[in-house]
All heavy atoms as an XYZ file, in Angstrom:
785
protein
N     -22.103    -17.384     -4.530
C     -21.722    -16.274     -5.400
C     -20.375    -16.568     -6.044
O     -19.435    -16.971     -5.386
C     -21.659    -14.995     -4.571
C     -21.285    -13.789     -5.351
S     -21.378    -12.358     -4.257
C     -21.040    -11.112     -5.401
N     -20.265    -16.350     -7.335
C     -19.042    -16.620     -8.059
C     -18.043    -15.486     -7.861
O     -18.396    -14.323     -7.882
C     -19.339    -16.786     -9.547
C     -18.113    -17.124    -10.354
S     -18.528    -17.320    -12.097
C     -18.820    -19.062    -12.118
N     -16.784    -15.835     -7.662
C     -15.721    -14.855     -7.494
C     -15.227    -14.402     -8.860
O     -15.138    -15.204     -9.783
C     -14.549    -15.478     -6.705
O     -15.053    -16.062     -5.521
C     -13.527    -14.448     -6.358
N     -14.870    -13.128     -8.956
C     -14.330    -12.634    -10.220
C     -12.945    -13.209    -10.452
O     -12.289    -13.693     -9.535
C     -14.257    -11.097    -10.208
O     -13.522    -10.688     -9.068
C     -15.632    -10.483    -10.192
N     -12.513    -13.164    -11.680
C     -11.225    -13.737    -12.055
C     -10.079    -13.123    -11.267
O     -10.109    -11.965    -10.897
C     -10.979    -13.511    -13.546
C     -11.984    -14.238    -14.410
O     -12.604    -15.197    -13.955
O     -12.138    -13.820    -15.563
N      -9.070    -13.926    -11.065
C      -7.856    -13.484    -10.387
C      -6.854    -12.972    -11.416
O      -7.030    -13.149    -12.620
C      -7.261    -14.644     -9.611
N      -5.810    -12.382    -10.930
C      -4.743    -11.908    -11.811
C      -3.961    -13.108    -12.328
O      -3.569    -13.981    -11.561
C      -3.816    -10.971    -11.040
S      -2.467    -10.341    -12.044
N      -3.730    -13.139    -13.634
C      -2.982    -14.235    -14.236
C      -1.578    -13.810    -14.670
O      -0.869    -14.596    -15.284
C      -3.737    -14.816    -15.456
O      -3.885    -13.785    -16.436
C      -5.082    -15.376    -15.047
N      -1.191    -12.575    -14.336
C       0.157    -12.120    -14.666
C       1.145    -12.968    -13.873
O       1.004    -13.101    -12.648
C       0.323    -10.642    -14.307
C       1.649     -9.986    -14.686
C       1.764     -9.881    -16.211
C       1.742     -8.603    -14.076
N       2.139    -13.554    -14.534
C       3.105    -14.375    -13.799
C       3.767    -13.567    -12.673
O       4.079    -12.389    -12.835
C       4.132    -14.767    -14.877
C       3.359    -14.702    -16.160
C       2.393    -13.556    -15.973
N       3.944    -14.217    -11.558
C       4.489    -13.563    -10.372
C       5.799    -12.829    -10.676
O       6.010    -11.716    -10.186
C       4.706    -14.598     -9.247
O       3.450    -15.221     -8.971
C       5.234    -13.951     -7.991
N       6.650    -13.414    -11.482
C       7.937    -12.797    -11.801
C       7.782    -11.479    -12.552
O       8.666    -10.618    -12.494
C       8.795    -13.762    -12.613
N       6.670    -11.295    -13.263
C       6.453    -10.075    -14.040
C       5.738     -8.983    -13.256
O       5.686     -7.830    -13.698
C       5.650    -10.406    -15.300
C       6.417    -11.283    -16.274
C       5.622    -11.607    -17.517
O       4.746    -10.807    -17.915
O       5.872    -12.673    -18.102
N       5.187     -9.305    -12.097
C       4.407     -8.327    -11.333
C       5.219     -7.112    -10.888
O       4.717     -5.989    -10.984
C       3.717     -9.006    -10.163
C       2.605     -9.925    -10.649
C       1.909    -10.636     -9.537
N       0.961    -11.599    -10.107
C       0.222    -12.402     -9.404
N       0.284    -12.380     -8.086
N      -0.608    -13.243    -10.006
N       6.453     -7.268    -10.409
C       7.214     -6.059    -10.030
C       7.446     -5.112    -11.206
O       7.413     -3.891    -11.041
C       8.540     -6.613     -9.500
C       8.223     -8.000     -9.058
C       7.163     -8.488    -10.029
N       7.645     -5.658    -12.397
C       7.844     -4.811    -13.578
C       6.573     -4.048    -13.928
O       6.622     -2.869    -14.270
C       8.319     -5.657    -14.764
C       9.718     -6.216    -14.573
S      10.269     -7.265    -15.939
C       9.344     -8.763    -15.593
N       5.419     -4.691    -13.819
C       4.146     -4.027    -14.114
C       3.877     -2.935    -13.080
O       3.464     -1.836    -13.414
C       3.015     -5.054    -14.131
C       1.629     -4.498    -14.437
C       1.478     -3.966    -15.876
N       1.847     -4.927    -16.881
C       1.061     -5.872    -17.375
N      -0.171     -5.996    -16.956
N       1.506     -6.701    -18.300
N       4.136     -3.241    -11.818
C       3.971     -2.251    -10.761
C       4.865     -1.046    -11.020
O       4.435      0.105    -10.887
C       4.282     -2.869     -9.393
C       4.163     -1.946     -8.198
C       2.754     -1.402     -8.056
C       4.588     -2.688     -6.925
N       6.077     -1.301    -11.446
C       7.008     -0.223    -11.775
C       6.490      0.623    -12.937
O       6.639      1.853    -12.932
C       8.377     -0.809    -12.120
O       9.277      0.206    -12.447
N       5.860     -0.008    -13.920
C       5.273      0.746    -15.037
C       4.198      1.710    -14.538
O       4.150      2.863    -14.954
C       4.660     -0.201    -16.066
C       5.650     -0.875    -16.962
C       4.946     -1.659    -18.052
O       4.528     -1.025    -19.057
O       4.786     -2.885    -17.891
N       3.340      1.222    -13.653
C       2.304      2.088    -13.096
C       2.928      3.206    -12.256
O       2.529      4.361    -12.365
C       1.298      1.283    -12.253
C       0.189      0.674    -13.052
C       0.179     -0.682    -13.328
C      -0.846      1.451    -13.536
C      -0.848     -1.255    -14.064
C      -1.882      0.900    -14.282
C      -1.877     -0.457    -14.544
N       3.893      2.871    -11.420
C       4.547      3.888    -10.590
C       5.174      4.976    -11.451
O       5.035      6.166    -11.159
C       5.610      3.257     -9.698
C       5.050      2.444     -8.562
C       6.120      1.711     -7.773
O       7.197      1.382     -8.335
O       5.870      1.438     -6.582
N       5.888      4.589    -12.489
C       6.537      5.565    -13.372
C       5.510      6.421    -14.101
O       5.683      7.639    -14.220
C       7.456      4.863    -14.374
C       8.675      4.264    -13.723
O       9.111      4.699    -12.665
N       9.231      3.236    -14.332
N       4.449      5.810    -14.593
C       3.396      6.558    -15.266
C       2.783      7.576    -14.313
O       2.630      8.748    -14.654
C       2.313      5.604    -15.784
C       1.113      6.276    -16.442
C       1.506      6.893    -17.782
C      -0.019      5.278    -16.625
N       2.464      7.140    -13.119
C       1.838      8.037    -12.153
C       2.790      9.159    -11.734
O       2.399     10.324    -11.653
C       1.376      7.262    -10.920
C       0.273      6.275    -11.187
C       0.014      5.252    -10.293
C      -0.524      6.358    -12.318
C      -1.014      4.342    -10.510
C      -1.554      5.444    -12.563
C      -1.788      4.434    -11.636
N       4.046      8.820    -11.456
C       5.013      9.828    -11.019
C       5.252     10.888    -12.085
O       5.391     12.070    -11.781
C       6.333      9.153    -10.640
N       5.270     10.463    -13.333
C       5.577     11.377    -14.433
C       4.372     12.157    -14.942
O       4.537     13.241    -15.498
C       6.177     10.604    -15.616
C       7.539     10.006    -15.303
O       8.170     10.415    -14.318
O       7.960      9.098    -16.061
N       3.162     11.620    -14.761
C       2.039     12.205    -15.499
C       0.747     12.487    -14.724
O      -0.088     13.235    -15.218
C       1.701     11.316    -16.701
C       2.840     11.154    -17.649
N       3.279     12.181    -18.461
C       3.667     10.104    -17.888
C       4.320     11.758    -19.171
N       4.572     10.505    -18.845
N       0.531     11.895    -13.556
C      -0.729     12.132    -12.849
C      -0.744     13.552    -12.286
O       0.167     13.966    -11.577
C      -0.968     11.102    -11.730
C      -2.146     11.521    -10.841
C      -1.256      9.738    -12.324
N      -1.779     14.301    -12.655
C      -1.942     15.663    -12.159
C      -3.059     15.759    -11.133
O      -3.099     16.693    -10.340
C      -2.235     16.636    -13.313
O      -3.418     16.208    -14.000
C      -1.059     16.685    -14.280
N      -3.975     14.799    -11.154
C      -5.084     14.824    -10.208
C      -5.709     13.437    -10.157
O      -5.617     12.664    -11.116
C      -6.134     15.841    -10.656
C      -7.172     16.128     -9.588
O      -6.854     16.015     -8.382
O      -8.314     16.459     -9.950
N      -6.317     13.129     -9.023
C      -7.111     11.924     -8.929
C      -8.334     12.221     -8.088
O      -8.307     13.055     -7.193
C      -6.325     10.739     -8.378
C      -5.866     10.788     -6.942
C      -6.405      9.573     -6.211
C      -4.351     10.729     -6.924
N      -9.426     11.574     -8.447
C     -10.684     11.785     -7.743
C     -11.515     10.525     -7.868
O     -11.207      9.622     -8.638
C     -11.427     12.990     -8.317
O     -11.733     12.776     -9.686
N     -12.585     10.496     -7.083
C     -13.516      9.373     -7.122
C     -14.820      9.843     -7.718
O     -15.319     10.922     -7.389
C     -13.757      8.835     -5.711
C     -12.558      8.145     -5.146
C     -11.580      8.720     -4.371
C     -12.187      6.792     -5.313
N     -10.624      7.801     -4.054
C     -10.973      6.594     -4.613
C     -12.754      5.714     -5.985
C     -10.323      5.364     -4.566
C     -12.110      4.489     -5.938
C     -10.912      4.320     -5.234
N     -15.351      9.052     -8.615
C     -16.674      9.289     -9.173
C     -17.497      8.062     -8.800
O     -17.426      7.029     -9.485
C     -16.592      9.466    -10.685
O     -17.878      9.602    -11.230
N     -18.197      8.160     -7.690
C     -18.891      6.984     -7.170
C     -17.869      5.963     -6.738
O     -16.980      6.262     -5.944
N     -17.933      4.774     -7.295
C     -16.987      3.721     -6.947
C     -15.883      3.557     -7.995
O     -15.206      2.547     -8.041
C     -17.722      2.397     -6.742
C     -18.465      1.950     -7.994
O     -18.553      2.736     -8.953
O     -18.964      0.812     -8.011
N     -15.696      4.574     -8.832
C     -14.666      4.537     -9.879
C     -13.599      5.584     -9.606
O     -13.904      6.700     -9.193
C     -15.281      4.749    -11.253
C     -16.225      3.612    -11.639
C     -16.853      3.786    -12.986
N     -15.902      3.716    -14.079
C     -15.437      2.590    -14.633
N     -15.832      1.422    -14.161
N     -14.611      2.622    -15.648
N     -12.369      5.216     -9.839
C     -11.225      6.104     -9.675
C     -10.964      6.813    -10.994
O     -10.914      6.165    -12.047
C      -9.995      5.286     -9.259
C      -8.674      6.034     -9.134
C      -8.743      7.085     -8.022
C      -7.546      5.035     -8.865
N     -10.813      8.129    -10.948
C     -10.481      8.910    -12.141
C      -9.102      9.531    -11.957
O      -8.868     10.263    -11.003
C     -11.512     10.004    -12.379
C     -12.859      9.477    -12.789
C     -13.857     10.579    -13.103
O     -13.542     11.776    -12.917
O     -14.968     10.241    -13.543
N      -8.212      9.218    -12.882
C      -6.855      9.743    -12.863
C      -6.682     10.689    -14.047
O      -6.889     10.296    -15.197
C      -5.843      8.604    -12.972
C      -5.897      7.559    -11.861
C      -5.150      6.311    -12.269
C      -5.328      8.134    -10.586
N      -6.308     11.918    -13.759
C      -5.990     12.884    -14.817
C      -4.498     12.847    -15.034
O      -3.716     12.962    -14.082
C      -6.431     14.292    -14.403
O      -7.821     14.341    -14.219
N      -4.104     12.694    -16.301
C      -2.690     12.609    -16.650
C      -2.377     13.642    -17.715
O      -3.193     13.908    -18.594
C      -2.350     11.211    -17.171
C      -2.615     10.065    -16.205
C      -3.882      9.344    -16.578
C      -1.457      9.109    -16.186
N      -1.188     14.187    -17.629
C      -0.758     15.186    -18.596
C       0.694     14.911    -18.952
O       1.472     14.478    -18.103
C      -0.889     16.583    -17.971
O      -0.470     17.574    -18.869
N       1.038     15.166    -20.199
C       2.423     14.932    -20.584
C       2.644     15.103    -22.062
O       1.869     15.741    -22.753
N       3.686     14.493    -22.501
C       4.121     14.601    -23.889
C       3.154     13.885    -24.831
O       2.362     13.042    -24.413
C       5.520     14.007    -24.038
N       3.241     14.239    -26.086
C       2.461     13.543    -27.116
C       2.748     12.052    -27.008
O       3.853     11.641    -26.678
C       2.839     14.064    -28.493
N       1.737     11.266    -27.260
C       1.891      9.821    -27.162
C       1.474      9.262    -25.808
O       1.475      8.049    -25.619
N       1.118     10.146    -24.880
C       0.705      9.687    -23.561
C      -0.525      8.792    -23.644
O      -0.585      7.752    -23.004
C       0.428     10.884    -22.634
C      -0.092     10.542    -21.242
C       0.930      9.715    -20.465
C      -0.448     11.813    -20.486
N      -1.489      9.189    -24.459
C      -2.716      8.398    -24.578
C      -2.405      6.968    -25.019
O      -2.949      6.009    -24.473
C      -3.692      9.059    -25.549
C      -5.026      8.333    -25.642
C      -5.959      9.002    -26.648
N      -7.188      8.268    -26.779
C      -8.312      8.559    -26.142
N      -8.368      9.602    -25.348
N      -9.385      7.816    -26.319
N      -1.522      6.808    -25.983
C      -1.157      5.475    -26.463
C      -0.462      4.675    -25.362
O      -0.700      3.479    -25.210
C      -0.267      5.564    -27.699
C      -0.992      6.023    -28.938
C      -1.205      7.539    -28.991
O      -0.511      8.289    -28.267
O      -2.097      7.974    -29.744
N       0.392      5.332    -24.586
C       1.100      4.662    -23.486
C       0.098      4.166    -22.444
O       0.179      3.028    -21.988
C       2.098      5.623    -22.853
C       2.864      5.043    -21.699
C       3.849      6.031    -21.129
N       4.443      5.534    -19.905
C       5.132      6.279    -19.073
N       5.355      7.546    -19.337
N       5.622      5.757    -17.965
N      -0.843      5.022    -22.071
C      -1.849      4.650    -21.075
C      -2.754      3.543    -21.621
O      -3.053      2.573    -20.919
C      -2.677      5.879    -20.641
C      -3.821      5.473    -19.724
C      -1.787      6.919    -19.960
N      -3.168      3.663    -22.874
C      -4.032      2.647    -23.486
C      -3.330      1.293    -23.537
O      -3.951      0.257    -23.253
C      -4.454      3.085    -24.884
N      -2.059      1.290    -23.862
C      -1.297      0.042    -23.929
C      -1.205     -0.608    -22.550
O      -1.443     -1.810    -22.407
C       0.101      0.317    -24.495
C       0.977     -0.911    -24.457
O       0.655     -1.904    -25.149
O       1.998     -0.887    -23.726
N      -0.878      0.177    -21.541
C      -0.755     -0.360    -20.190
C      -2.107     -0.878    -19.690
O      -2.189     -1.969    -19.118
C      -0.198      0.704    -19.239
C       0.063      0.268    -17.803
C       0.969     -0.955    -17.735
C       0.664      1.423    -17.013
N      -3.168     -0.137    -19.932
C      -4.508     -0.572    -19.515
C      -4.907     -1.864    -20.230
O      -5.487     -2.771    -19.605
C      -5.529      0.532    -19.783
N      -4.607     -1.967    -21.510
C      -4.943     -3.178    -22.267
C      -4.184     -4.383    -21.741
O      -4.754     -5.474    -21.587
C      -4.659     -2.971    -23.750
N      -2.901     -4.202    -21.467
C      -2.115     -5.318    -20.939
C      -2.588     -5.728    -19.547
O      -2.625     -6.913    -19.225
C      -0.627     -4.983    -20.943
C      -0.048     -4.964    -22.354
C       1.448     -4.733    -22.400
N       1.762     -3.360    -22.027
C       2.576     -3.006    -21.027
N       3.180     -3.912    -20.295
N       2.809     -1.729    -20.775
N      -2.973     -4.750    -18.734
C      -3.473     -5.071    -17.387
C      -4.822     -5.773    -17.469
O      -5.077     -6.717    -16.728
C      -3.560     -3.800    -16.549
C      -3.832     -4.049    -15.096
C      -2.734     -4.810    -14.358
O      -1.591     -4.911    -14.848
O      -3.036     -5.324    -13.254
N      -5.680     -5.332    -18.367
C      -6.986     -5.983    -18.555
C      -6.831     -7.421    -19.036
O      -7.639     -8.287    -18.701
C      -7.832     -5.211    -19.566
O      -8.211     -3.975    -19.049
N      -5.801     -7.670    -19.823
C      -5.583     -9.013    -20.366
C      -5.244    -10.020    -19.274
O      -5.620    -11.191    -19.376
C      -4.475     -8.989    -21.414
N      -4.569     -9.584    -18.226
C      -4.200    -10.527    -17.166
C      -5.091    -10.409    -15.937
O      -5.173    -11.331    -15.141
C      -2.732    -10.358    -16.775
S      -2.345     -8.763    -16.043
N      -5.742     -9.281    -15.771
C      -6.618     -9.057    -14.611
C      -7.973     -8.595    -15.146
O      -8.263     -7.394    -15.192
C      -6.026     -8.018    -13.669
S      -4.448     -8.509    -12.953
N      -8.781     -9.559    -15.541
C     -10.018     -9.240    -16.239
C     -11.043     -8.524    -15.377
O     -12.035     -8.011    -15.894
C     -10.628    -10.510    -16.820
O     -10.926    -11.418    -15.779
N     -10.812     -8.435    -14.079
C     -11.761     -7.733    -13.213
C     -11.648     -6.222    -13.337
O     -12.531     -5.487    -12.913
C     -11.603     -8.164    -11.750
C     -10.199     -8.060    -11.214
C      -9.699     -6.856    -10.751
C      -9.389     -9.179    -11.176
C      -8.414     -6.766    -10.260
C      -8.092     -9.106    -10.684
C      -7.600     -7.891    -10.221
N     -10.568     -5.702    -13.924
C     -10.427     -4.262    -14.137
C     -11.325     -3.793    -15.272
O     -11.484     -4.475    -16.284
C      -8.984     -3.886    -14.494
C      -8.085     -3.670    -13.318
C      -7.042     -4.532    -13.078
C      -8.268     -2.595    -12.455
C      -6.188     -4.339    -12.003
C      -7.430     -2.388    -11.381
C      -6.388     -3.268    -11.150
N     -11.883     -2.607    -15.105
C     -12.655     -1.949    -16.147
C     -12.021     -0.577    -16.363
O     -12.113      0.294    -15.496
C     -14.117     -1.812    -15.712
C     -14.940     -1.016    -16.703
O     -14.595     -1.004    -17.901
O     -15.924     -0.394    -16.277
N     -11.321     -0.419    -17.473
C     -10.647      0.834    -17.796
C     -11.422      1.586    -18.878
O     -11.899      0.970    -19.832
C      -9.231      0.570    -18.334
C      -8.277     -0.005    -17.331
C      -7.940     -1.348    -17.355
C      -7.694      0.797    -16.365
C      -7.044     -1.893    -16.449
C      -6.796      0.275    -15.444
C      -6.470     -1.075    -15.488
N     -11.530      2.896    -18.720
C     -12.097      3.767    -19.753
C     -11.135      4.936    -19.917
O     -10.653      5.505    -18.938
C     -13.480      4.259    -19.351
N     -10.875      5.290    -21.139
C      -9.900      6.316    -21.468
C     -10.568      7.414    -22.271
O     -11.319      7.137    -23.198
C      -8.788      5.656    -22.295
C      -7.460      6.338    -22.465
C      -6.806      6.642    -21.143
C      -6.554      5.469    -23.315
N     -10.297      8.658    -21.903
C     -10.811      9.788    -22.671
C      -9.746     10.866    -22.694
O      -8.736     10.787    -21.994
C     -12.111     10.318    -22.053
O     -11.893     10.770    -20.726
N      -9.981     11.876    -23.507
C      -9.040     12.980    -23.605
C      -8.290     12.977    -24.921
O      -8.651     12.278    -25.862
N      -7.220     13.753    -24.941
C      -6.427     13.929    -26.156
C      -5.134     13.122    -26.079
O      -4.941     12.342    -25.150
C      -6.108     15.419    -26.329
O      -5.300     15.867    -25.250
N      -4.250     13.360    -27.030
C      -2.985     12.628    -27.081
C      -2.101     12.920    -25.871
O      -1.336     12.061    -25.439
C      -2.229     12.967    -28.365
N      -2.210     14.127    -25.306
C      -1.330     14.488    -24.196
C      -2.051     14.926    -22.922
O      -1.423     15.304    -21.942
C      -0.344     15.569    -24.632
C      -1.030     16.835    -25.114
O      -2.263     16.847    -25.229
O      -0.317     17.817    -25.379
N      -3.372     14.874    -22.918
C      -4.197     15.155    -21.727
C      -5.218     14.027    -21.628
O      -6.162     13.971    -22.410
C      -4.917     16.501    -21.854
C      -3.995     17.698    -21.946
C      -3.322     18.042    -20.634
O      -3.903     17.770    -19.562
O      -2.198     18.577    -20.674
N      -5.016     13.136    -20.682
C      -5.789     11.898    -20.623
C      -6.503     11.768    -19.274
O      -5.950     12.140    -18.242
C      -4.850     10.685    -20.818
C      -5.588      9.368    -20.690
C      -4.134     10.769    -22.154
N      -7.698     11.235    -19.306
C      -8.396     10.827    -18.088
C      -8.566      9.315    -18.171
O      -9.136      8.796    -19.132
C      -9.762     11.524    -17.932
C     -10.505     10.966    -16.711
C      -9.593     13.025    -17.804
N      -8.015      8.639    -17.179
C      -8.142      7.190    -17.079
C      -9.112      6.899    -15.944
O      -8.864      7.263    -14.799
C      -6.784      6.542    -16.783
C      -6.780      5.026    -16.574
C      -7.238      4.303    -17.844
C      -5.403      4.560    -16.141
N     -10.218      6.274    -16.291
C     -11.228      5.899    -15.303
C     -11.084      4.407    -15.057
O     -11.022      3.621    -16.008
C     -12.607      6.227    -15.853
C     -13.709      6.150    -14.854
C     -15.033      6.551    -15.466
O     -15.099      7.559    -16.194
O     -16.012      5.815    -15.213
N     -11.006      4.027    -13.776
C     -10.772      2.631    -13.419
C     -11.859      2.158    -12.462
O     -12.160      2.833    -11.477
C      -9.397      2.457    -12.735
C      -9.086      0.973    -12.537
C      -8.285      3.146    -13.514
N     -12.411      1.005    -12.763
C     -13.388      0.388    -11.885
C     -13.055     -1.072    -11.671
O     -12.334     -1.681    -12.467
N     -13.558     -1.601    -10.575
C     -13.432     -3.019    -10.255
C     -14.736     -3.458     -9.591
O     -15.484     -2.615     -9.085
C     -12.237     -3.307     -9.303
C     -10.908     -2.977     -9.959
C     -12.389     -2.558     -7.995
N     -15.016     -4.742     -9.572
C     -16.200     -5.214     -8.852
C     -16.068     -4.880     -7.350
O     -14.954     -4.759     -6.838
C     -16.187     -6.726     -9.066
C     -15.289     -6.951    -10.233
C     -14.301     -5.836    -10.229
N     -17.182     -4.754     -6.653
C     -17.132     -4.392     -5.227
C     -16.209     -5.283     -4.392
O     -15.523     -4.790     -3.497
C     -18.583     -4.529     -4.770
C     -19.391     -4.359     -6.009
C     -18.561     -4.908     -7.130
N     -16.154     -6.559     -4.706
C     -15.302     -7.458     -3.918
C     -13.813     -7.255     -4.185
O     -12.976     -7.839     -3.500
C     -15.701     -8.929     -4.127
C     -15.527     -9.438     -5.526
C     -16.754     -9.241     -6.414
O     -17.651     -8.449     -6.085
O     -16.792     -9.889     -7.474
N     -13.471     -6.435     -5.157
C     -12.068     -6.119     -5.477
C     -11.716     -4.670     -5.109
O     -10.697     -4.152     -5.529
C     -11.801     -6.329     -6.971
C     -12.007     -7.741     -7.428
C     -10.894     -8.604     -6.963
N     -11.032     -9.920     -7.585
C     -10.152    -10.870     -7.437
N      -9.093    -10.676     -6.726
N     -10.352    -12.034     -7.998
N     -12.536     -4.006     -4.341
C     -12.350     -2.592     -4.018
C     -10.975     -2.306     -3.407
O     -10.383     -1.258     -3.655
C     -13.464     -2.117     -3.077
C     -13.335     -0.703     -2.556
C     -13.333      0.324     -3.703
N     -12.977      1.628     -3.214
C     -13.799      2.653     -3.155
N     -15.038      2.540     -3.589
N     -13.393      3.803     -2.688
N     -10.432     -3.238     -2.612
C      -9.125     -3.000     -1.993
C      -8.036     -2.811     -3.042
O      -7.074     -2.074     -2.828
C      -8.768     -4.121     -1.007
C      -8.345     -5.435     -1.635
C      -9.490     -6.325     -2.125
O     -10.670     -5.998     -1.920
O      -9.188     -7.377     -2.733
N      -8.188     -3.429     -4.201
C      -7.207     -3.264     -5.273
C      -7.293     -1.851     -5.847
O      -6.277     -1.216     -6.105
C      -7.409     -4.328     -6.372
C      -7.102     -5.715     -5.806
C      -6.546     -4.036     -7.590
C      -7.445     -6.857     -6.716
N      -8.494     -1.357     -5.999
C      -8.677      0.010     -6.492
C      -8.155      1.035     -5.479
O      -7.518      2.020     -5.851
C     -10.148      0.258     -6.809
C     -10.471      1.458     -7.674
C      -9.718      1.418     -8.999
C     -11.961      1.541     -7.911
N      -8.397      0.784     -4.207
C      -7.858      1.660     -3.161
C      -6.334      1.667     -3.192
O      -5.700      2.715     -3.034
C      -8.352      1.220     -1.783
C      -9.837      1.463     -1.577
O     -10.427      2.302     -2.299
O     -10.417      0.800     -0.691
N      -5.731      0.502     -3.406
C      -4.269      0.406     -3.486
C      -3.738      1.144     -4.711
O      -2.693      1.807     -4.641
C      -3.836     -1.063     -3.512
N      -4.458      1.063     -5.825
C      -4.056      1.789     -7.027
C      -4.117      3.299     -6.782
O      -3.218      4.039     -7.187
C      -4.943      1.391     -8.206
C      -4.514      1.887     -9.582
C      -3.187      1.267     -9.989
C      -5.584      1.566    -10.609
N      -5.160      3.764     -6.095
C      -5.277      5.188     -5.760
C      -4.138      5.614     -4.848
O      -3.545      6.690     -5.041
C      -6.628      5.464     -5.102
N      -3.801      4.793     -3.859
C      -2.695      5.114     -2.951
C      -1.370      5.158     -3.704
O      -0.526      6.023     -3.444
C      -2.643      4.097     -1.814
N      -1.196      4.244     -4.648
C       0.015      4.228     -5.461
C       0.128      5.518     -6.270
O       1.185      6.147     -6.322
C       0.017      3.014     -6.389
C       1.217      2.832     -7.293
C       2.456      2.534     -6.485
C       0.951      1.724     -8.301
N      -0.972      5.923     -6.888
C      -0.974      7.151     -7.682
C      -0.709      8.379     -6.801
O       0.066      9.263     -7.167
C      -2.307      7.322     -8.422
N      -1.350      8.413     -5.654
C      -1.165      9.538     -4.732
C       0.286      9.602     -4.237
O       0.890     10.678     -4.202
C      -2.127      9.401     -3.550
C      -2.220     10.623     -2.682
C      -2.760     11.849     -3.396
O      -3.817     11.772     -4.021
O      -2.089     12.906     -3.323
N       0.843      8.475     -3.880
C       2.218      8.438     -3.402
C       3.243      8.741     -4.475
O       4.264      9.391     -4.209
N       2.987      8.293     -5.683
C       3.963      8.471     -6.772
C       4.048      9.920     -7.223
O       5.095     10.374     -7.679
C       3.575      7.598     -7.963
N       2.981     10.688     -7.078
C       3.020     12.059     -7.591
C       3.541     13.058     -6.569
O       3.558     14.240     -6.813
C       1.652     12.476     -8.116
C       0.571     12.481     -7.108
C      -0.778     12.806     -7.739
N      -1.572     13.452     -6.725
C      -2.317     14.527     -6.904
N      -2.384     15.064     -8.081
N      -2.984     15.032     -5.918
N       4.007     12.588     -5.436
C       4.556     13.480     -4.410
C       6.016     13.751     -4.639
O       6.749     13.060     -5.198
C       4.354     12.880     -3.032
C       2.915     12.905     -2.670
C       2.673     12.506     -1.258
N       1.239     12.640     -1.053
C       0.576     12.008     -0.146
N       1.182     11.222      0.680
N      -0.709     12.157     -0.032
């Protein structure tokens, strides 16, 4: 069985990307839930939030092709749906824990 692609983000840039996710979650996540094997994050905030989330998701997809992001909602009320292949589930669980911890 072929393994899905690994993260290609340079190691030196990983703490900055993690910080971007932490800040986004702390400032904007209002709820998180699971829909089957996909994580759904509800975010609320100022105008331009959708563009911020879309940009971060696009950059993450570019270096970690195993992520599957779907975005819906308006400019300031966004639902970010995240999926990964079954063999990458621990990464999705860690993302959920990060979101849960950041919004406390």
